[in-house]
N, C-alpha and C positions, 0 to 999 in steps of 0.2 A: 505493500500498500503504498501512496507518496505521501509525504509531509509536507506540506511547502509555510514557510513564513508569510504570513500575510505583512507587507511594509506599513501598513496602517495602523494596526490595534497590539503585531508585535507577536500575536499569537502562533503557534505553530500548530496548522490546521492538518488533518487529515483529511485525502482526497472527498471524501465523504459528506465534508463540510463544506466543499464546494462544486463550481459548474465551469467546467470548460471551455472557454469561449472562442477557441482557437486561433490562429494566425495572429499576431502580434504587427502592428507598424504598418498596418495596409494604406496605401494610398485608394482616400476616400475620394468617388464621384458623385456625383449629382446631377441635376436634371438639364444643366447645360451641357451635359457629357455626352459623348457618342453612343449610340446601340452596342458598338463592340467594346467601349471603354467600360460603361455601366454594368454590361453583361460578365467581362472580366471580374469585376469589383464584386460581382456577387457571387460567382462560381469557382473562381479557379484561385488554388490556393497553389502553394508549393509543396507542403507534404514531403519534406526534404527527411531522408534517414541522417542522424546524428544528432547536433545541437539545433534546437528551436529556439523560438520566441514565442511566448505562447500568452493569451490573454486569461486569466483568472477571475471567477468572481466569489467571494467570502461568503458563499449565501448563509450561512446559518452563524454566521459571528456578526460583524462589523458592517456588511452586505456592501462594502467597496470593490472596483475592479480592480486588479492590478496586473502587470507584468512578471513571466519567470521565464529562465533560461534553463532549457531541459534536452539533456540527450533523449533523442527517440527510442534507441538501441538498448540503452544501460537503465533508463528512468530518473539519472541523477541530477539531482536536483541543484545548479551552480550558482542561484539568487533570485532574489524578486524586487520591482524598483516601479513606483507608483504608476498608475496608466497614463496619466497626463504627461508621460516622459514621451517625446518623440522617437529617440533611440535608446538603444540599450546604454548603461552608463559605462565609461572609459574604465573606469574602476572593476567592473566586473566582466568585460571584456577582456583584459589585461589577467585577470584572472583565472578566465577559459584558456587565455592561450597559453598559459603557463603550466595547468593541467593537461591541454590538449595540444601541444604546439603544432601537432598535423592538421589545424581546425584553421581555416582561413575565413575572415570577417564576413568578406565578399561572396560567399558560397550560397 
C-alpha cells in the first residue's frame, strides 16, 4: 500500500484516504483552442514507465489537491508538493537524480 505525505496537513496518508487524479502539470486548453488541442488535453496522457508526476486528492483528510513524484515500476514515492506549483521543485528533481542517475527530467 502506498503511504503518501500530504504537503498541506503533514499527515502520512494511506492510499485508501486519497484519490488519484492522473498526470500532473498538463497544459490546459479552453474554448478558444482547436478541436485537436482540446481532444489531446482531455484524452492523451503519457503513461510512462518510471518516474511520473501525479495529482492526488487528500479525500479523507484536509481535502486539498497536491502533486507527488512516484516511480510507476517500484511504487516508490520521492516526494510531494503543492498543486499550485507549475513545475516540480528543483530540490525534488535533484533528489530524484541522485537516487536515479539514469533518469532525465525531459523524458
